NURORO-981862 format. One record per atom (N, C-alpha, C): residue in three letters; z, x, y. Coordinates in steps of 0.02 Angstrom, whole numbers, plus 50000, padded with zeros to 5 digits. Layout:
% residues N
ALAZXY...
***
This chain:
% residues 331
MET562924746148351MET563074738348386MET562254736748406VAL562474731148384VAL561774726048378VAL561564722048424LEU560854721648445LEU560614716648485LEU560654711548442LYS560994704048459LYS560694697648401LYS560704692948455ALA560244688748444ALA560174683148479ALA560764677248467LEU560854674248532LEU561374669448532LEU561174663148484LYS561674660648443LYS561574653648428LYS561554647048450ALA561764649548524ALA561694642148551ALA561124643048608SER560924648648584SER560234650648650SER559824657048611LYS559074654248575LYS558804660148548LYS558434663348596MET558364662348656MET558044666648696MET558574670448735GLU559184670548729GLU559584674248745GLU560014679648697ALA560064683348736ALA560334689748658ALA561044693948698SER561574695948630SER562174699248669SER562244704248611TRP562514710948639TRP562944716248590TRP563234712048545GLU563234712548487GLU563764713648443GLU563914721248396GLY564624718348387GLY564804723548327GLY565494727948364PRO565754732948333PRO565334739048283PRO565184735248233PHE564484736048188PHE564304737548128PHE564064746948077MET564044745048016MET564024751647990MET563324751847986VAL562984759447976VAL562294759347957VAL562524760647887ARG562004757447859ARG562064759047776ARG561264762247756GLU560834762547799GLU560334765947771GLU559774765247810CYS559324770847820CYS558754771947858CYS558444771247830MET557954766047835MET557424762347816MET556704767347805GLU556524767347882GLU555804770347901GLU556234773147977ALA555644776647995ALA555744779648069ALA556234778048100VAL556204772048105VAL556394766948174VAL556804760348150ASN556914760648064ASN557164752148052ASN557704755248011TYR558294752848018TYR558944754547981TYR559374746647928LEU559474750647887LEU559854743347874LEU560594742347900ILE560734738247900ILE561504738347950ILE561934730647902ALA562654735247874ALA563144731147843ALA563694728347895PHE563584721247881PHE564134717247919PHE564994719947873LEU565354716347948LEU566074715947935LEU566194711447868ASP566004706447910ASP565964699447855ASP565644700747776PRO565974701747729PRO565624702947661PRO565164696947634THR565574690847664THR564894685647630THR564224683747685LEU563944688447735LEU563494690847759LEU563174696547735LYS562454694847710LYS561994702047669LYS561794706547717PRO561804713347698PRO561564717647749PRO560894716447783LYS560634718847841LYS560074714747872LYS559544722647891VAL559034721647914VAL558624727747928VAL558404726548014TYR558544731248040TYR558644729248119TYR558044735948161HIS557814735548207HIS557504741048234HIS557704743948301VAL557634749048292VAL558064754548327VAL558204752648378ASN557634748848412ASN557564746148489ASN558164741648501THR558234737248430THR558884731648430THR559654738048435LEU559714744548456LEU560254746648403LEU560514751748446LYS561104753048472LYS561254758348521LYS562184759248479PRO562344765748507PRO562944769548455PRO563564764648489PHE564084764748454PHE564414762948490PHE565114767748505TYR565444769148562TYR565864774048542TYR566694772348547SER567124775248526SER567814771048529SER568274776448572ARG568564773948610ARG568994778748641ARG569714778648648GLU570004783948658GLU570734786848650GLU571044782948692ILE571504777348687ILE571754771948726ILE572354778148783LYS572104777748834LYS572424779448882LYS572444776548953VAL572924771648964VAL572934768849026VAL573324773149077LEU572764774649118LEU573054777949190LEU573034771249250GLN573214768849276GLN573214762349321GLN573364766149397PHE572854763849453PHE573184765849529PHE573034762249551THR573494757649609THR573294752649657THR573264754049722ALA572894754449746ALA572934756649822ALA573004752049868GLN573314752749919GLN573604748749982GLN573114746450026GLU573324739350047GLU572724737950104GLU573264735550166ARG573154735550229ARG573804735550298ARG574014728750293ASP573434725950290ASP573654717350269ASP574444717750229ASN574894713150244ASN575454713350196ASN575164706250153ALA574894700050168ALA574774696350138ALA574124697350082GLU573944703450093GLU573194707050019GLU573644707149974TRP574524711849996TRP574644717549934TRP574804716849875PRO574714718649840PRO574794716649755PRO575564718849738GLU575564712749697GLU576384712449673GLU576624720149648GLY577154720649653GLY577324726349618GLY577334734749650VAL576884734549695VAL576644739949749VAL577184739549803TYR577244747249819TYR577684748049871TYR577314751549903TYR577284750949978TYR576874755150045TYR577434754650075GLU577354759950115GLU577914763350161GLU577404764550222GLY577444760750296GLY577074765150337GLY576744760250363LYS576524760150434LYS576184757450462LYS575514758850479SER575004757150513SER574404762450533SER574564767450580ASN575044764950624ASN575214770950666ASN575984775750637SER575944775950560SER576344781250546SER575884784150509SER576304791350512SER575804796750459SER575984798750398LYS576474792950373LYS576844794650297LYS576614789150276LYS576214790350220LYS576084782650171LYS576374785150097ALA576504780250068ALA576884782249980ALA576364775149952VAL576134776549914VAL575724770449863VAL575994772649774SER576334767649768SER576624769149695SER576034768449635LEU576454772749613LEU575664772949546LEU576064772349478SER575644770749425SER575744766449357SER576164774149328ILE576694773049307ILE577374773849252ILE576904778749198THR576184776949178THR575904780849124THR575754787649151LEU575544788849230LEU575324794249231LEU575844800449228GLY575554807549226GLY576044813249228GLY575984814549284HIS576504816249288HIS576694818849388HIS576254825049396LYS575634829349383LYS575334830949419LYS574874824049420GLN574504820649386GLN573924816049413GLN574334811049457GLN574914808949465GLN575124804949498GLN575244808549574TYR575274816949581TYR575164819449652TYR574524820549671GLN574054821949607GLN573304821449633GLN573264816749671ILE573244810549647ILE572924805249648ILE573154801849719GLN573994801949756GLN574404802049787GLN574094805849847LYS574064811549843LYS573614817249904LYS573014814049910LEU572504811349854LEU571714812249897LEU571844803049925CYS571994800849901CYS572124792949929CYS572564794349991THR572934796250002THR573334798450068THR572854801850125SER572424806250086SER571824808950139SER571334805250165PHE571394797950142PHE570844793850134PHE570974787850155THR571834786850184THR572014780850187THR571734777350251PRO571264778550286PRO570834773050345PRO570414770750324MET570094772050244MET569604770350198MET569604762750185PHE570274763250155PHE570834758550117PHE570904752450158SER570434747850180SER570584743150252SER570444737250224ALA570594728150248ALA570664725050243ALA569894723750304THR569754726650355THR569474725250415THR568924730050383PRO568194725450388PRO567674729050389PRO567274733950401GLY567174740250395GLY566854745850425GLY566294743850462GLN565804747850477GLN565114746450491GLN564464753550493THR564334753650437THR563764758450422THR563334758750494GLU562894765150481GLU562294769150526GLU561814769150467ARG562074768350408ARG561544771550358ARG561004766550347ALA561144758450367ALA560644755350356ALA560634749050398TYR559994744550432TYR560074739450481TYR559694735250437HIS559714729050443HIS559474721750415HIS558864719350463SER558294717250456SER557904715950501SER557544706650458ILE557434704350498ILE557144699250479ILE556334696750495ASP555934698050450ASP555334695850491ASP554914689250468THR555014687150519THR554774678050543THR553894681050550ASP553664684050548ASP553024685350589ASP552914681050664ASP552604677150660ASP552454671550721ASP552584665550706ALA553094665350659ALA553554657850665ALA553924657050724ARG553804648450724ARG554114647250789ARG554814645850772PRO555284646750834PRO556244646050814PRO556244639650795HIS556614639150756HIS557054630550731HIS557744630350768ARG557904625550789ARG558384625750842ARG558814619050790ALA559264619250778ALA559634612150741ALA560104608750805GLN560134603350776GLN560534598950844GLN561354599750809LEU561844599250857LEU562414596950809LEU562464589450800SER562774590350742SER563044585450687SER563804582350713ARG563894575250705ARG564584572850709ARG565164575850654MET565564581450680MET566144582450636MET566864579650644ALA567324579350590ALA567904578350589ALA568314580550624PRO568844579450653PRO569544582950698PRO569704589850657GLN569714588850573GLN570144595350538GLN569414599150547ALA568894597550528ALA568224602350536ALA568164606550610LYS568404601950637LYS568044607750711LYS568744612250730THR569254610850695THR569804614650690THR569664620550641ALA569424622150603ALA569264626450543ALA568504632450592ILE568184626550612ILE567844631450660ILE567944635250709GLU568364632450745GLU568684636150804GLU569164642950779ARG569284641250723ARG569814647450715ARG569314651150656GLU568864650550633GLU568324655250601GLU568014659650671ILE567694656350702ILE567444658450758ILE567764664650787LYS568424660450807LYS569074665750858LYS568944672650798ASP569224671050739ASP569304676550689ASP568684683050695MET567994678450705MET567474682750702MET567394687350767LEU567384684150816LEU567184686450877LEU567794691850875GLN568494689750867GLN568914697450880GLN568704704350840MET568394704650772MET568234708650719MET567554711150737ASP567204707450782ASP566674711850796ASP566184707350754VAL566024701750743VAL565704701350676VAL564974697650718ILE565114690850756ILE564704688950823ILE564854688050870ARG564214689550913ARG564364688250978ARG564024681051018PRO564174679951061PRO563874673951112PRO562954673351117SER562754668751107SER562034671251099SER561744666751160GLU561134668351173GLU560614664751209GLU559954663551182SER559804662151118SER559434665251059SER559064655951058ALA558374658351041ALA558034651551044ALA558034649750978TRP558404653650939TRP558534651450875TRP559374647250869ALA559144642650811ALA560104639650804ALA560194634950723SER560374638550700SER560554635150631SER561184632750613PRO561284626550601PRO561914625250589PRO562484627650553VAL563044623850558VAL563574626950518VAL563764623250458VAL563814624150405VAL563904621050352VAL565034622650313LEU565164615550308LEU566074620050295LEU565934617750207VAL566104619450180VAL566054621950103VAL566844618950069PRO567054615950058PRO567884613650017PRO567754619649966LYS568304623449967LYS568524627849917LYS569164623649874PRO569224628049801PRO569614623049746PRO570244625049775ASP570614629449825ASP571534629149835ASP571564623549926GLY570994621249934GLY571044614449989GLY570844619950059GLU570614626950067GLU570414628850094GLU569464626550129ILE569414628050170ILE568714627050199ILE568344633750201HIS567784637050169HIS567354643450165HIS566594639350220PHE566754643150268PHE566484643550319PHE565734647150319CYS565014644350305CYS564534645350286CYS563954643950362MET563254647850342MET562764645950374MET562544642850328ASP562044636650365ASP561214632950331ASP560584637850361TYR560544643150325TYR560044647150348TYR559174644050330HIS559304640550280HIS558784636850234HIS558004637650281LYS558024634850329LYS557454637550373LYS557264642350397LEU557734644350412LEU557654652350440LEU557444654350378ASN557624656050321ASN557484658750258ASN556764656850240ALA556574650450226ALA555964646050234ALA555444650250243VAL555504654650330VAL554944656850354VAL554874666450348THR555454668150318THR555584676250317THR555244677550235TYR555044684750271TYR554474687050232TYR554964690650172PRO554894688950103PRO555334692350051PRO555374699650047GLU555854702050028GLU555804712150005GLU556094709849940ASN555634716049903ASN555704715949830ASN556134721549810TYR556604724449835TYR556704728749810TYR557224726049739PRO557314732449684PRO557584727449630PRO558284730049647ILE558644724749592ILE559244724049598ILE559474725549521PRO559984730049505PRO559994731249431PRO560494727349397CYS559804729549308CYS560154724649267CYS560874724349249THR561294720549248THR561924723449238THR562044722949172ASP561664721849113ASP561844725749038ASP561654731449036GLU561124735349078GLU561294742349071GLU561634746749124LEU562094743549176LEU562624743749203LEU563264743649142LEU563384738049118LEU563894737049061LEU564024742549013GLU563194743849008GLU563194747948950GLU563194757248954LYS563154758349014LYS563464764049023LYS564134764449045LEU564384760549069LEU565064760349063LEU565554758548993GLY565204757648934GLY565604755748888GLY565704765448875CYS565474769248864CYS565624776248838CYS566194780748866ALA566284778848924ALA566734781848967ALA567474782848965GLN567714788248966GLN568534786048943GLN568884786348980PHE568844787349048PHE569104783049107PHE568574781549166ILE568814773249183ILE568424769649215ILE568784767949298SER568384767449350SER568574768849416SER567754761949452THR568294760349469THR568154752549524THR568314752749587LEU567714752349617LEU567884749949703LEU567554744549720ASP567754740349785ASP567404734549794ASP567534734649878LEU566794734649900LEU566874736249968LEU567074731750009THR567484732950078THR567664725250109THR567304721350140LYS567234713950140LYS566874708950162LYS566114710250136ARG565834716650094ARG565344715350080ARG564724717350123TYR564294712650128TYR563954711950178TYR564124713950261TRP564644711750287TRP564694711750356TRP564894719750381GLN564604724550315GLN564734732850349GLN564014737050377VAL563534728750351VAL562884730450362VAL562664729750447PRO562574731450506PRO562254728250557PRO561584726250552LEU561664720950605LEU560794719550613LEU560374721950650ASP559814721250671ASP559414723450707ASP559374719950778ASP559374720850838ASP559114716750877ASP558564708650868PRO557984711750861PRO557674703750852PRO558094697850795ALA558574703350731ALA558674699050675ALA559274694150705LYS559694700150761LYS560074695150783LYS560214689350816GLU559614688350849GLU559274683450875GLU559344676850826ARG558734679050758ARG558604674550733ARG559254672050683SER559844674750693SER560394672950663SER560864668450698ALA560734668250765ALA561234663150798ALA561134656050772PHE561864652250760PHE562014647150748PHE562354643850801ILE562314637550789ILE562664629550842ILE563264627550827SER563804628050860SER564374625250862SER564414620050930HIS565104616350894HIS565334611350959HIS565604616551014VAL565874623250994VAL566094626551047VAL565744634051072GLY564964632551038GLY564264635351074GLY563924637651046LEU563554643451050LEU562834646651010LEU563114652151007TYR563184656850933TYR563324662950925TYR562854664550871GLU562764671950884GLU562374676650831GLU562734681150804PHE562524683550753PHE562984687850708PHE562634694850726ASN563034699350740ASN562924707250748ASN562854708750676VAL563154707650630VAL563074710850555VAL562874706150511LEU562864706350439LEU562454703750403LEU562674698050377PRO562554691350402PRO562694687550365PRO562714687350276PHE563084682250254PHE562904681350168PHE562304677050156GLU562154673450193GLU561694666550150GLU560964670050195LEU560764672850223LEU560174677650243LEU559764679550182ARG559054676650178ARG558674678350134ARG558484686150126ASN558444690850070ASN558504698250053ASN559064701150083VAL559774698950092VAL560164702750081VAL560464706950035PRO560314703949992PRO560564708749916PRO560314713949928ALA559484714549933ALA559174721549938ALA559164724749978THR559444722450047THR559514728150101THR560364732450063PHE560724728150048PHE561534730150031PHE561294734249984GLN561074732349897GLN560624736149853GLN560404742749883ARG560014742949927ARG559724748749935ARG560294753449983LEU560664751950009LEU561134754250045LEU561474758950000VAL561964755249955VAL562444758249900VAL561884763549833ASP561324763949819ASP560894763849804ASP560904774649835ASN560614772849880ASN560574780049930ASN561184782049934LEU561584779649929LEU562384780049949LEU562644785149886LEU562404782449842LEU562694785249774LEU562094790149714ALA561714792249779ALA561094796849766ALA561384804149747GLY561264805949688GLY561464812249654GLY562164811549612PHE562194805449619PHE562904806049570PHE562634798949506GLY562104798149506GLY561944794649444GLY562274797049356GLU562314802649345GLU562844802049310GLU563414801049305PHE563644799049354PHE564464794649346PHE564514789549367ALA564194787349414ALA564344780449454ALA563654775849477VAL563854769749476VAL563404765349463VAL563644760349518ALA563054756449543ALA563314751449573ALA562744746449577TYR563374739349572TYR562934732349582TYR563114728549652LEU562634727749717LEU562874727349761LEU563534730849799ASP564204725449799ASP564534730149831ASP565034732649778ASN565024733349714ASN565384734949644ASN565254740649653ILE565584746149638ILE565564751449632ILE565924753249573ALA565774758449528ALA565874761549457ALA565884767149447MET566364769649441MET566274777649400MET566584778149349VAL566064782649302VAL566384783549237VAL566424791049218SER567004794549198SER567044800549205SER567584803649169ASP567714808449130ASP568304811349101ASP568504816049171SER568204819049205SER568564820849253SER568524817649319TRP568874812149325TRP568814807049344TRP569284810649441VAL569564812849456VAL569944814149497VAL569364818549561GLU569064822449516GLU568544826749562GLU567844823149583HIS567814817849540HIS567274813249540HIS567294807649599LEU568074805549591LEU568164801549643LEU568214802149706GLN568514806549712GLN568654812549787GLN567744813449820ALA567314814749787ALA566664812849802ALA566414808049837ILE566344802949784ILE566264796449797ILE566804796549852PHE567404795949861PHE567634793349931PHE567244795449987GLN567114802549999GLN566864806250041GLN566414803750074CYS565934801750022CYS565184798250024CYS565244792850069ILE565854787650053ILE565844781850080ILE566294782350144ARG566594786750158ARG566924788350212ARG566584791450274GLU566004794050240GLU565554797350302GLU565114791750308ALA564934787450274ALA564574780450273ALA564794773450337GLY565224776950335GLY565814771450373GLY566094765450342LEU565764764650283LEU566184761650258LEU566864758150218THR567074751450214THR567964752250213THR567914750150130VAL568374750950109VAL568634749150023VAL569284743450025LYS568984738649994LYS569674733449987LYS570144734849925ALA570744736749954ALA571004741949896ALA571224737949843LYS571454728649865LYS571824726249811LYS571374726649741LYS570754728149766LYS570244725349688LYS570254730949674CYS570294739049691CYS570034744249666CYS570644745249601GLN570174748149547GLN570414748449480GLN570384756349456ILE570674760949465ILE570544767849441ILE570954773049399GLY570464776949364GLY570844778349293GLY571034775149250LEU570744769049236LEU570884764649175LEU570464765849145ASN570454764349063ASN570164762948999ASN569814756148991ARG569724751449025ARG569594744849025ARG569704742349087VAL569334739949110VAL569044736349187VAL568834730149180THR568954725149259THR568574720549265THR568054720349291TYR567414722149277TYR566844723949339TYR566084719049321LEU566104716249375LEU565584709949381LEU565994705149370GLY566534703049372GLY566944697549347GLY567434694849405
***
């Protein structure tokens, strides 16, 4: 594989190939031949090359189930509800009987982890450092009846999930409703004034190219997506006060990490990095997207499941892709 500059932008590059190494010119330079016979061979530095791995095509597919009927994937049968001890998840016909049994047994033992309801970990807390900044309190703006109905519905749902609670904070950020392409409304917080006085946290976020490169040489790939992402991380008490938002039905504050706060990615990335510490040979993570690359994927999957369960986190089953030779990751 060769790292080549994009034609549209010379400041950007992408991996292309595979191509053939025709000759080693020096210790660090190689003559590369292209598949297109009209292109002449070209010399590339070793830093712009990487090996290409071809894999045997084995499609091993498993789709786990959620309890919410509306979220169930098409073609998957699930028997039993949360109060039933019997769980049955259909597997791909490409799996052998032994592999079907192994996965079915493994996922049955971790059934509570697959949930559309976000868990809440005790492995991390998010803080908001505003030093001595004075609280900002937004004023209510006029809204259409449809907008008020949407806000009432969202607040009711979040109260039921214990995501928010009534507040007496001196802080108050406004609510923003963002239309979705399907006609629904996305409920958001406008924290730009709070974020402006929040000290930044410089925890590194992984380079996506490096993550994808690691996935490229694996025979089996499995991906997990954590439910509701940041809502599984609690706020500390001072942060709860600063997260308060105002609406026509009252003042509320978050118990968990809202998506719009500054430093949210850093807090969540640190959590998953600590969660996967010791599994670096076969597991990587970009925020809430966890990927495992392994030839013995059942054993490694069990180890990751155990870590997720012990951390009090839940996984969105609809987005799980387990034991495949090709998956959609970070897409």
